[in-house]
N, C-alpha and C positions, 0 to 999 in steps of 0.2 A: 368574856373572851372565850372563844372556842379553843379546842386543842387538836392539833394535827394528829394523824394516825400514828406517828412516831412519838407522841407525847409532848411535842414541842408546841407551845402556845402559837395559835395561827398568826397573830401579829408578828411575833418573832420570826416565824417561818417566812412570812411575806417579806419582811425587812431583809432577812438574810438572803432571800432569793434576789431581791432588787440590788442589794449591795454586791453580791457575787456577779451579777449580770448574767447568770446562767438560767436559762429557761428550764432546763431539765430538772432542777431541784424543786420545781413546783408541780410538775406533771405527776398525775396519779395520786395526789394528796387527798385524803378524805378528811374533811373538817367537820367536827361535831358542832351542833347548834350551840350558840353561846348560852350559858346557863343563866345569864341575867334577864333573858327574855322569856315570855310565856311559851309554853310548849307548842311548837309548830306542827303542822301535818307531817307525817313521816317522809313524804316526798321532798320536804325542804330541809330536813335535819342535817343532811350532809353536804349542802351546797351553799353555805353562807360564809361570807368573808366580810371583814370590817376594814374601813380605811378612812383617810382624811379627805372626804369629798369624792365626787364622781370622777374627777380627773385621775386621781390615784387608783381608784378601783378599775377603771377602764384600762389603764396601763398594766396593772397587775393581772387582769384577766387575759390580756394579750400575751404577756410574758409567760403565763402558765399554760396557755393553750396553743399558741402559734409557733410554727417553725419558720425560719427564713423562707420567703417566697410564698407562704400560704396566703389565701385570699380572705378578705372580709367584704361584706356588702354594707354600703353606707347610702342613706337616702336623704341627700340634701334638698333644700336647705335644712340643716339640723345642727346640733351641737358639733363644733369643729374638732373636738378632741378625738373623735373616732378616727378620722383621717390622719390627724397629727400623730396619734399614738401608733397607728399602723405603720406610718413612715419610720418612726423611732424603732419599731420592732421588726423592720425589714419585711413587712407584709405588703401584699398588693391590695389596692383599694379598687373595688368594683363599684362604680357609682350608678345608682338607679334614682334619677331625679324624681322628686314628688311632682304631682300633677296639680291642676287648678285647685285652689283652696288648701294647699299644702297637704293633700291627701297622698298616702303611700300608694304607689302603683303596684298593687299586689300581683297582677299577672306578670309584670316586668320583673318583679323581685323573684317570683317562682322560676321564670325563665333564666334569670341570672344564677340562681342556685343550681339549676340543672347544668348550665354551661360551665360555670367556674368552680363549683364544688367548694364553697367557702367553709371555713371552720367556724366563723362567727357572722351572724346577720344582725345588724343593728336596726331595729325598728322601734322608734321612740314614740310613746304615747303616754302623757301629753308631750308633744314635740317642743324642743327648745330651738329657737327662741319664740316661736309664735303661739305656743300653748294649744295647738290643735290636737284633737283626740281622734284616734282611729275608731270608726263605728264598730260596734260589736260584731256585726256581720263580717266585716273585713278581717277582724281578729280570728273569728271562727274559720273563715276560708283559709287563712294563713296557717292556722294550727292543724287543719285537716290535710296539710300537704307535707312536703319534706322540710318546710320551714321550721 
């Protein structure tokens, strides 16, 4: 288990944040890498959180990052929890549908980022429920932009 910057174990901090229903208590928290895992690259040491499945982590991420009215980008068909948790957290969902073969429409996602200035962009690979993977070239194109 990692430890938040104030010395509180990160699981306790996350649970306290969710119980209080206050987004502000999560913002700005630096979480150290869990000591139970092998040493990660330095870039990952302060951005790890644990949870009971993806649903909980998606909700926690939104509670910690979003303010009411902020936008996320969702690329359906995909895991429905992104849109569900955005609604729970009073965020706007900007939908950028996938194209033939369940491929992410990278140009449309880039345009949506420029227009809506989302705080979170959900691009899932492999995608749920179909298992499709983003080709490496598309990942590189997305990484080379404001995504």
